[in-house]
Each structure stands twice: as structure tokens, then as C-alpha cells.
C-alpha positions in Angstrom: 51.5 -28.4 80.5 55.2 -27.4 80.4 55.2 -27.0 84.2 55.5 -30.7 84.8 59.1 -31.2 83.8 60.1 -28.2 86.0 58.1 -29.6 88.9 59.6 -33.0 88.6 63.1 -31.6 88.5 62.4 -29.5 91.6 61.2 -32.6 93.6 64.5 -34.4 93.1 66.2 -32.0 95.6 63.6 -32.2 98.3 64.6 -35.4 100.1 66.5 -38.5 99.3 64.9 -42.0 99.5 61.4 -43.3 99.2 59.6 -40.0 99.7 61.3 -38.5 96.6 60.8 -41.5 94.4 57.1 -41.6 95.5 56.5 -38.0 94.2 58.6 -38.2 91.1 57.1 -41.6 90.2 53.6 -40.2 90.5 54.5 -37.1 88.4 56.2 -39.4 85.8 52.8 -41.0 85.2 51.2 -37.7 84.8 53.8 -36.4 82.4 53.6 -39.4 80.1 49.8 -39.3 80.0 49.8 -35.6 79.3 52.3 -35.9 76.4 50.3 -38.7 74.8 46.8 -37.2 75.3 47.4 -33.5 75.6 44.8 -33.5 78.4 44.4 -30.5 80.7 43.7 -32.8 83.6 45.6 -36.0 82.8 44.9 -39.6 83.8 46.9 -40.6 86.9 48.5 -44.0 86.7 50.4 -46.2 89.1 50.2 -48.7 91.9 48.2 -51.0 89.5 45.4 -48.4 89.3 44.5 -45.4 87.2 42.3 -42.4 87.9 40.5 -40.3 85.3 37.5 -38.1 84.9 34.1 -39.8 84.4 32.7 -40.0 80.9 29.3 -41.2 79.4 30.8 -44.5 78.5 31.4 -45.4 82.2 27.7 -45.5 82.9 27.2 -49.3 82.6 30.1 -50.1 85.0 29.2 -47.2 87.3 25.5 -48.2 87.7 26.4 -51.9 88.2 28.9 -51.1 90.9 26.7 -48.5 92.7 23.7 -50.8 92.6 25.5 -53.8 93.9 27.1 -51.7 96.7 24.0 -49.6 97.6 23.6 -51.1 101.1 27.3 -50.7 101.8 27.5 -47.1 100.6 24.3 -45.4 101.6 25.1 -45.2 105.4 28.1 -43.0 104.6 26.7 -40.8 101.8 24.1 -38.1 101.3 20.6 -39.3 100.2 20.7 -40.6 96.6 18.2 -38.8 94.3 15.4 -41.1 93.1 16.8 -41.2 89.6 20.4 -41.4 90.7 21.0 -44.8 89.1 19.4 -43.9 85.8 21.1 -42.6 82.6 19.2 -39.3 83.2 20.7 -39.0 86.7 24.1 -39.9 85.4 24.0 -37.3 82.7 23.0 -34.7 85.3 26.0 -35.8 87.3 28.4 -35.4 84.3 27.0 -32.0 83.5 27.7 -30.8 87.0 31.2 -32.3 86.8 31.8 -30.4 83.6 30.6 -27.1 85.1 32.7 -27.6 88.2 35.9 -28.4 86.2 35.3 -25.4 83.9 35.0 -23.1 86.9 37.9 -24.7 88.7 35.7 -25.7 91.7 36.1 -29.5 91.5 38.0 -32.4 90.0 36.0 -35.7 89.9 37.8 -39.0 89.3 36.8 -42.6 88.9 39.2 -45.3 90.1 40.0 -48.3 87.8 42.1 -51.5 88.1 44.8 -51.0 85.5 44.9 -54.8 84.8 41.4 -55.1 83.4 39.9 -51.6 83.4 37.4 -52.6 86.0 35.8 -49.8 87.9 36.6 -49.9 91.7 35.3 -46.6 93.1 35.6 -42.9 92.9 37.2 -39.8 94.5 36.1 -36.2 94.2 38.2 -33.1 94.8 35.6 -30.4 95.6 35.3 -27.0 97.1 38.6 -25.9 95.6 39.6 -22.4 96.9 42.4 -20.4 95.4 43.9 -17.1 96.5 45.2 -17.2 100.0 43.7 -20.6 100.7 44.9 -23.0 98.0 42.7 -25.6 99.7 40.3 -28.4 98.6 38.2 -31.1 100.1 38.2 -34.8 99.1 35.5 -37.3 99.4 35.6 -40.9 98.1 33.8 -44.2 97.8 34.7 -47.8 97.0 32.6 -50.6 95.7 31.8 -53.2 98.4 33.7 -56.0 96.7 36.8 -53.8 96.4 36.9 -52.3 99.9 39.5 -53.3 102.5 42.1 -54.2 99.9 44.2 -51.0 100.0 42.7 -49.6 96.8 41.8 -46.2 98.2 45.2 -45.8 99.8 46.8 -46.5 96.5 44.4 -44.1 94.7 45.3 -41.3 97.2 49.0 -42.0 96.7 48.4 -41.0 93.0 46.1 -38.1 93.6 47.7 -36.2 96.4 51.0 -35.5 94.7 49.1 -34.2 91.7 47.0 -31.9 93.8 50.0 -30.5 95.7 52.6 -30.3 93.0 50.6 -29.8 89.8 47.5 -28.1 91.0 49.4 -26.0 93.4 47.2 -26.8 96.4 48.6 -26.2 99.9 46.1 -28.1 102.1 43.7 -31.0 101.5 40.8 -31.5 103.8 38.6 -34.5 104.5 35.7 -35.3 106.9 34.3 -38.6 108.0 31.8 -40.0 110.4 33.4 -41.0 113.8 32.1 -44.6 113.3 33.7 -45.0 109.9 36.9 -46.7 111.0 37.8 -47.8 107.5 37.9 -44.3 106.2 39.8 -43.0 109.3 42.4 -45.7 108.6 42.7 -44.6 105.0 43.2 -41.0 105.9 45.8 -41.6 108.6 47.7 -44.0 106.3 47.7 -41.3 103.6 49.2 -38.7 106.0 46.1 -36.8 107.1 46.1 -35.4 110.6 43.0 -35.2 112.9 42.2 -31.6 113.6 38.9 -31.9 115.6 35.2 -32.7 115.5 32.5 -30.6 113.8 29.0 -30.9 115.2 26.1 -31.7 112.9 28.5 -31.0 110.0 27.0 -32.9 107.0 23.6 -34.4 106.1 24.4 -38.1 105.6 21.7 -40.5 104.6 19.0 -38.0 105.6 20.5 -37.1 109.1 22.7 -34.3 110.2 25.8 -36.0 111.6 28.9 -35.0 113.5 32.2 -35.5 111.6 35.8 -35.8 112.4 37.9 -33.2 110.4 41.2 -34.2 108.9 43.8 -32.3 106.8 47.0 -33.0 105.0 49.9 -30.8 103.9 52.5 -31.8 101.4 55.0 -32.6 104.1 52.4 -34.9 105.8 52.0 -36.9 102.7 55.8 -37.3 102.1 56.2 -38.7 105.6 53.3 -41.1 105.2 54.9 -43.1 102.3 55.2 -46.8 103.1 52.7 -48.9 101.1 
């Protein structure tokens, strides 16, 4: 991925201070991982976390965390398939991830604590549209014991620069339930702007629910740096 050094050089002239160091630091992690691994979609590291694509070997940690956090997560997510917490369900999930990455439709990530490789949660970049849109949607989840500690804000601080400056996206969208104050706080802290409310937007936990719609441009994320 020869584009990375050029991108990093271009960022240096954007703006002096914390915003520039934020973006170049994030890209530095990507460059080093790409050089070492030769990965098309590299591991993103920094802020005591790292993000990478899920693999089969993550199942034990994934199922433990999702099982322990089921009551915490289900009110905010689509209905879980009956076999969701089985190896069969997990393989089906990985197969879909591989298809989506191959077609360029999505980029799924798991979030790990860099100190002990403990799984904390996940974030999925989906509905990627190219051409005149250059837009994607993000959704995320955090294990109950790891929520409220700034982990998702730190994860988005790694992911968003990569999406804007290495994936070439122009706009990132997110939607959340009006009652999900924790998610609203994460989005605002990460630079997302509230755009409006969509009626009966997504089927969550078996019910069609209204959602607040947020979006972030690259300039929004630069201005949000502060954690």
C-alpha cells in the first residue's frame, strides 16, 4: 500500500497542533502494521487498543463476551439468531464478513486491549458506497464490563482517520436510538453531527424503532480531537 506514505506527508500541511498529530499518529500505526504484515486492511493500533478483522480463533473470547453481555446488548441490537452464540453461527458470520470485504461493502473489526489482547467489543463499517457518495455507515458494540470507560471513543479515534484518509471515504454515518445516551455521547465526542430523526428506521430487538441520524466529515473529526 504505497499510498500511505504519500497520505501521511499530505496530512502534515493540513493544520498545526493536536489535530495534525492525531491523524499522522493514527496513520503511523497503519503504516507500520502494513509493512510488517503486508495486509490489505491492516491492524489499527493506538490509544492502548488495536482493531483488526475477526478470525476463527476469536470465537472463544467473542462468545464469552457476548454471552456475558447479552442482557446489556440485546435492547440495542437486531434480534440474535437462535444459533448466534454457536460455532456454526460464528462461521456464518465470518463467511459474510469475507464476502463483504471481497466486494468492498463492509469492513468488520473487533476491538482489543493492547495490554493483554482481551476482547472489548466490535465496530462494523457497512453499506460502503463509492462513486459520487464515498460514504459508509458504522455500528458498534462494547462488552458490558468495558462500557463507559472511553474504549469506544478511542476505537473510533483509530478507525475514522483510516476510513477518511486511507479508504478515501468522504462521509461516515451512524444511527442510534434516542434513548441510547451513551452512544449519543460517543458519537458527539468523536465529531459526529446530529442531522435529524428517522421514523421506524431499524428493527431493533424485534421492534421497528425511530433513530437519530448522525454524520461525520473529516473536518468534523479533526475538530473533535481532545481525548
